[in-house]
N, C-alpha and C positions, 0 to 999 in steps of 0.2 A: 549369669551362668556360674554354678559352683563347681569347683574342681578340687579333687583330693590330691594332696601331695603326701606320700608316705614317708615314714621316717628313713627308709632306705634311700629314697630320692633326695631328701634333705641332706643326708650324709654324703651322697654322690655330688650334689650341687655345691656343697661346702667343702668337698675334698677331704672328708673325714674317714679315716680307716676304721673298719668295724672288726673288733676282735672275733675270732672264731672259738667256739667251745665245743667240747665233745658232746655227743648226743645225750640228751636229758640233763646235762650239768647246769645250764642256765635256768631252766624251769625249777630245778631243785634248790639252787642258790636263791632264786626269787621267793620260793615257798619259805625257806629258812629265814630269809630277810623279813617276810611278813610277820612271822612269829617273833623274831628278834627285834623288830622295829629299828634296824640298824641304820636306815637312811631317813629316818624321821627328822623334822626340822630341829629338834632339840639336840640331835647328834651331828648332822651335817650342815645345818643352817636352812633358813627358808629360801630355797633356791630361786623361786620367782622374784623375791626382793633382791637377792644377791646379784642376779643377772642384770637387773635394772641399774644397780650401782656400778657394775663393770663398764668401763669406758673403752676397752680394747675391741679388737675385731677378729683376731685369730683364736684358734683352739689353744695353741701354746700360750698365748697371752692370758687367756681365761684360766688355764691350769695354773700358771705362775701366780696370778692375782688371787685365785681362790685358795691355794695352798698357803699364801701369806696370811690371808684373812682367817682361815680355818686350818691351822697346821696339823691338828691331831684328828680331824674328822675322818679321813680315809682309814687311818689305823684303828680308830675306835669302832667305826662301822664294820670293818673287816673282822675284828676280834669278836664283836657281838654275833655276827653271822656265822663264824666258824664254831663258836660255842653251841649255837643252835643246831648247826649241821652235825655235830657230834651227838647231840641228843637225838636227832632224827636217824642217824646211823644206828644208834642203840635200839631205837623203836623198830626200825626196819628189820633188825636181826631177830626181833620177837615175832615177826609175821610169819605165820605158817598157813597151810591149807585150812585148818580149823578156824583160825582168826578171820581169814578172807571170807570163808563161807558164813560165818557169824555176822560179818559186816554186810554182805550181800543180803542175807535174810532180813537183817534189821531194816535195810533200805527198801527192799522189795515188798516185804510183808508188813512189818511194823510201822515204819514211817509213812508208807502209802496208806494203810488203814487209818492211822492217826490223822494224816493230812486230809483224807476224804471225810472223816467223821468228826472234824473239829467243831462243826456246827452244833453238835450235841453238847460238846464241852462248853461252848459259849452259852448255850441255854442253861446248862447245869450251874455254871458259875453265876450267871445272872439271877437264877432262882436262889442260890445260896446267899448272894448279897441282899436280896429282897426278903429272905426268909419265907419263901413260897415254893410251889412245885413248878415243874416244867414238863413240856412234852413236845416231841417232834410232830410236824404236820403230816397228814395223810396226803395221798396223791391229789385229791381234789383241792385241798387247801394249798398245796404246793403250786398247782396251776394258777392260783389267784395271787401268787407272790408271797405266801405266808410260809416261812421256814419253821416256825414253831411258836410255842406259847411260853411266857414266863408268868406264872399265875394265870390270870385270864387275859393278859395283854398279848395280842398278836404281834409277832416281830418278823422282820425280814433281815437276813444277815448278808451284808455286802462288804466288799473291800473298800478302803478309803478312796481308791481310784475310781470307784463306781460313780457314774454321773447320773443323777436322778433324772429319769425320763418318765414317760407316761406308762411305764411297764406295770405299775401296780394300780389295780382298779381304784378309782376315786372313792367309791362308796365303802370301801373297806378301810377302817382306821388301823393301818399297820405301822408300827414304830420300826425304824431302821437302826440296827446295831452295826456300826462300822468297825472293821477290824483291819489290822496291819500286821504283816508278818515281820518279826524281829528275830535277831540271832538265835535266841533260845525259846521261841514260842510265838505267840501272837499277842497283840495289844488290842483291847476291845474298848470302844467308847459306849458305856452303858447309860450315858446322859439322858437318852430319850425314855428310859424306863424308870429312872430314879426320881 
C-alpha cells in the first residue's frame, strides 16, 4: 500500500515551524528565484549531498552545520533573488491593458494557430532539408495515418512519446517523423527521410 505524506505533515511530524508569507509573495519570490537561479547548487551547494554528510538530527543542528559549511550561501542567494525581484517590479510597472490584451491575443490566437499547424512547418522544413516539395494530406490520406508528403515520401508526424501500434496500415509505406516540444519550439528527427 502506497501512502502520501505531504510536506506539511512532514513539518508537523518533525515539529518544524512554517513561516507565513503575505498572499502572492511566496510564488513571486519563487518566480524571481527561477530567473535568478539563486538556490542552484553552485550558489547554495548540492543539497542532496550535503544532507547526506550531515550527522545531526535537529533543524537547529542542520542550520548551524550548513552555515559553517556554506557561510555566504543564504546572503548570496538572497541578493540574487532581490535583484531579480527589482527587475520584475520594473516589468510589472510596464504592464497595462494594452500589453495584457496583446499577450492574451498572442496566446489564444497566434500560439494556438502555430501549435495546431506545426505539422505543416515540420513538412516544410523537411522539404527544405531534402531540396524538394511538400504537401499536407487530404482527409482520405489522413484516415490512413498519412500526415503529409515530403517529395513523394509519405510521412506520419508523431510525438516522441508515441508508441508504435498497428494504427498505420501495413500496406502503406509511411515514414514516421518524431518530434519533441522544447522551450523555444520543437525538435524533429528527420532520420527516416534522409
